[in-house]
C-alpha positions as CSV (number, residue, x, y, z in Angstrom):
1,M,67.7,-11.1,174.0
2,E,64.6,-12.0,171.9
3,E,65.4,-12.8,168.3
4,T,64.4,-10.2,165.8
5,V,62.6,-11.8,162.9
6,L,63.0,-10.1,159.5
7,E,61.3,-10.7,156.2
8,G,63.0,-10.9,152.8
9,K,63.2,-12.5,149.5
10,I,65.9,-14.8,148.0
11,S,67.6,-13.3,145.1
12,F,70.3,-15.9,144.5
13,V,70.8,-19.6,145.3
14,H,74.2,-21.2,145.3
15,R,73.4,-24.9,145.2
16,D,76.9,-26.2,145.4
17,K,77.7,-24.3,148.6
18,H,74.1,-24.4,150.0
19,Y,73.9,-20.7,150.6
20,V,71.4,-18.0,149.5
21,T,71.4,-14.3,149.1
22,I,68.4,-12.5,150.8
23,E,67.3,-9.0,149.9
24,Y,65.4,-7.1,152.7
25,I,64.4,-3.6,153.7
26,K,65.7,-2.1,157.0
27,N,65.0,1.5,158.0
28,G,63.8,2.2,154.5
29,K,67.0,1.1,152.9
30,K,67.4,-2.0,150.6
31,K,69.9,-4.5,152.0
32,S,71.3,-7.9,151.2
33,V,72.8,-10.7,153.3
34,N,74.0,-14.3,152.7
35,G,73.0,-17.3,154.7
36,K,73.3,-21.1,154.8
37,V,70.4,-23.4,154.0
38,D,72.2,-26.7,154.3
39,E,70.4,-29.9,155.5
40,A,72.0,-29.7,159.0
41,R,70.5,-26.2,159.6
42,Q,67.1,-27.2,158.4
43,L,67.0,-30.4,160.5
44,K,67.8,-28.2,163.5
45,L,64.9,-25.9,162.7
46,K,62.7,-28.9,162.2
47,A,63.7,-30.3,165.5
48,E,63.0,-27.0,167.2
49,K,59.6,-27.0,165.5
50,L,60.2,-23.8,163.6
51,I,59.6,-25.5,160.3
52,K,57.6,-28.6,159.4
53,K,59.7,-29.9,156.6
54,I,63.0,-29.3,154.8
55,H,62.6,-26.9,151.8
56,D,64.4,-26.7,148.5
57,F,65.0,-23.0,148.3
58,H,64.5,-21.1,145.0
59,E,65.0,-17.6,143.9
60,G,61.8,-15.6,144.6
61,D,61.2,-17.4,147.8
62,E,59.9,-15.1,150.6
63,V,61.4,-16.0,153.8
64,Y,61.8,-15.3,157.5
65,F,65.2,-15.0,159.0
66,S,67.3,-13.4,161.7
67,L,70.6,-11.5,161.6
68,E,73.6,-12.9,163.5
69,P,77.3,-12.2,163.7
70,S,79.4,-14.6,161.4
71,A,81.7,-17.1,163.0
72,R,84.6,-14.6,162.6
73,G,82.5,-11.8,163.9
74,D,83.4,-9.5,160.9
75,K,79.9,-9.3,159.3
76,L,76.2,-10.2,159.8
77,V,74.8,-13.4,158.3
78,A,71.3,-14.7,157.9
79,E,70.3,-17.5,160.2
80,N,67.1,-19.5,161.0
81,I,66.0,-19.1,157.3
82,R,62.3,-20.2,157.0
83,Y,60.3,-20.5,153.8
84,R,57.1,-18.4,153.7
85,F,55.7,-18.5,150.0
86,N,56.8,-18.0,146.4
87,N,54.2,-16.2,144.1
88,T,56.4,-16.9,141.1
89,M,56.5,-20.6,141.8
90,G,52.7,-20.6,142.3
91,N,52.3,-19.0,138.8
92,L,54.5,-21.7,137.2
93,V,52.5,-24.4,139.1
94,N,49.2,-22.9,137.8
95,R,50.5,-22.8,134.3
96,A,51.7,-26.4,134.5
97,R,48.2,-27.5,135.3
98,T,46.9,-26.1,131.9
99,R,49.8,-26.0,129.5
100,N,52.8,-27.9,130.8
101,Q,55.5,-26.8,128.6
102,F,58.4,-24.6,129.6
103,T,61.8,-23.4,128.3
104,G,64.8,-23.5,130.5
105,Y,68.5,-24.1,130.6
106,L,70.3,-27.3,131.7
107,K,72.5,-27.0,134.7
108,F,74.7,-29.6,136.6
109,A,75.5,-29.4,140.3
110,E,76.7,-31.8,143.0
111,G,76.4,-34.7,140.6
112,S,72.7,-34.0,139.6
113,Y,71.1,-32.2,136.7
114,F,68.7,-29.2,137.1
115,V,66.7,-27.1,134.7
116,K,66.6,-23.3,135.2
117,E,63.3,-21.9,134.0
118,A,64.0,-19.1,131.6
119,G,61.4,-16.6,132.7
120,S,61.8,-17.0,136.6
121,Y,65.3,-18.4,136.9
122,L,63.8,-21.0,139.3
123,F,65.8,-24.3,139.5
124,F,64.0,-27.7,139.3
125,P,65.7,-31.1,139.7
126,L,65.8,-32.9,136.4
127,I,64.5,-36.5,136.6
128,L,65.9,-39.0,134.2
129,S,64.3,-42.2,133.2
130,V,66.6,-45.2,133.9
131,W,66.5,-45.8,130.0
132,E,67.2,-42.2,129.2
133,L,70.6,-41.1,128.0
134,P,71.9,-38.3,130.2
135,P,72.3,-34.8,128.6
136,D,75.4,-34.2,126.7
137,A,77.9,-32.1,128.7
138,N,78.2,-29.8,125.8
139,K,74.5,-29.0,126.0
140,L,74.7,-27.4,129.5
141,N,73.5,-23.9,129.6
142,E,71.6,-24.4,126.3
143,P,67.8,-24.0,126.0
144,V,65.6,-27.0,126.4
145,L,61.9,-27.8,126.6
146,F,60.7,-29.4,129.8
147,K,57.5,-30.1,131.9
148,L,56.9,-30.0,135.5
149,N,56.0,-33.1,137.3
150,N,53.6,-33.3,140.3
151,P,52.0,-29.8,139.9
152,D,49.5,-30.8,142.5
153,K,52.2,-31.5,145.1
154,P,54.5,-28.4,144.8
155,E,56.8,-29.8,147.5
156,K,57.7,-32.7,145.2
157,L,58.1,-30.6,142.0
158,N,60.6,-31.7,139.5
159,A,61.2,-31.5,135.8
160,S,61.4,-33.9,132.8
161,L,62.6,-33.2,129.4
162,L,60.0,-32.9,126.6
163,Q,62.4,-34.2,124.0
164,P,64.4,-36.9,125.8
165,H,66.9,-39.3,124.2
166,F,66.6,-43.0,125.1
167,I,68.8,-46.0,124.8
168,P,68.3,-48.1,121.7
169,Q,66.7,-51.0,123.7
170,Y,63.9,-48.7,125.0
171,L,63.3,-47.5,121.4
172,A,63.0,-51.2,120.2
173,A,60.6,-51.9,123.2
174,E,58.5,-48.9,122.1
175,K,58.2,-50.6,118.7
176,H,57.1,-53.9,120.1
177,F,54.6,-52.1,122.4
178,R,53.2,-50.0,119.5
179,N,52.8,-53.0,117.2
180,K,51.7,-55.4,119.9
181,T,54.5,-57.9,118.9
182,S,55.9,-60.5,121.3
183,L,59.7,-60.9,122.1
184,N,61.7,-63.7,123.6
185,A,62.9,-62.6,127.1
186,A,65.7,-64.3,128.9
187,V,65.3,-65.4,132.6
188,Y,68.2,-63.9,134.6
189,K,66.9,-64.3,138.3
190,I,64.1,-66.1,140.1
191,T,63.0,-65.1,143.6
192,A,59.9,-65.6,145.8
193,H,58.7,-62.3,144.4
194,G,58.7,-63.1,140.7
195,I,60.7,-64.0,137.6
196,Y,63.1,-61.3,136.4
197,L,63.7,-61.0,132.6
198,N,66.2,-59.3,130.3
199,L,63.9,-58.3,127.5
200,I,66.2,-56.7,124.9
201,G,69.8,-57.4,126.0
202,D,70.5,-56.6,129.6
203,K,69.6,-52.9,129.5
204,L,65.9,-53.4,129.5
205,Q,64.4,-55.6,132.2
206,A,61.1,-56.4,133.8
207,K,59.4,-58.8,136.1
208,I,56.5,-61.3,136.0
209,S,54.8,-63.2,138.8
210,L,55.5,-66.8,139.6
211,K,51.7,-67.3,139.4
212,D,49.2,-66.7,136.8
213,K,45.9,-64.8,137.3
214,A,44.3,-67.9,138.7
215,G,46.9,-68.2,141.3
216,K,48.6,-71.2,139.8
217,S,52.4,-71.5,139.5
218,S,52.2,-72.1,135.7
219,L,56.0,-70.8,135.4
220,A,57.4,-72.8,138.2
221,D,59.6,-74.9,135.9
222,L,61.6,-72.0,134.5
223,K,65.2,-71.6,135.4
224,E,67.8,-69.0,134.9
225,G,68.9,-68.9,131.3
226,D,65.5,-70.1,130.0
227,K,63.7,-68.1,127.3
228,I,60.0,-67.1,127.5
229,K,57.8,-65.2,125.0
230,V,56.3,-62.1,126.4
231,I,54.3,-59.1,125.2
232,I,54.7,-55.6,126.6
233,T,51.3,-54.4,128.1
234,Y,52.4,-51.0,129.4
235,L,55.5,-48.8,128.7
236,S,56.5,-45.4,129.9
237,P,59.7,-43.7,130.8
238,A,59.1,-44.7,134.4
239,K,57.6,-48.2,134.1
240,I,57.4,-51.3,132.0
241,A,54.8,-54.2,132.4
242,I,54.8,-57.5,130.6
243,E,52.7,-60.7,130.4
244,P,53.7,-64.2,129.0
245,V,52.2,-65.1,125.8
């Protein structure tokens, strides 16, 4: 029998259990059905060329799906769930391109943090810097300000807090970077790819090349444990760059 393809909208996402609730209209009546959207099911759809890539489902997603009996045969479930579009998501992305500031609520699921946007209830993975302190467990479900990253690549959307809390070593590095002052860094590893340094304790690290800009091995005599004076030339929550003084 040929599969009957239905259209619906996701009204609820259970991230821990990887299932969604889909609302749809059949014979003029509003109905709802649950379905799984775990990775194994999506990989199967991709292998069958029914989808091009795995999708992170959100509330408001318009989807295609089919109805099939559950494993126990006591009810119908949604299968072959395929993403179509999400107008609400599109509106948020457009807003992020002009005024990238949103209010949301911190959530924690499967060992990862998320932010639920207050107006749409859409979830976004929260990306933390390696130097950022994780949110306090007592702050879960409380409002926070955040921005959306990669608005020009909606398939890679994630969130960052607008008021992050960093480890003390990062705050000290910010001061050095702002004042353009040098610091004594300690060599902790040397490989063919570069010299690895502890900048401030062992919580803030960076790498410099074995060769200078002229291609000479001016730092070849360094060994583990040595100190070298460096200056921070670039600093962001995602990257730090240094040069020897």
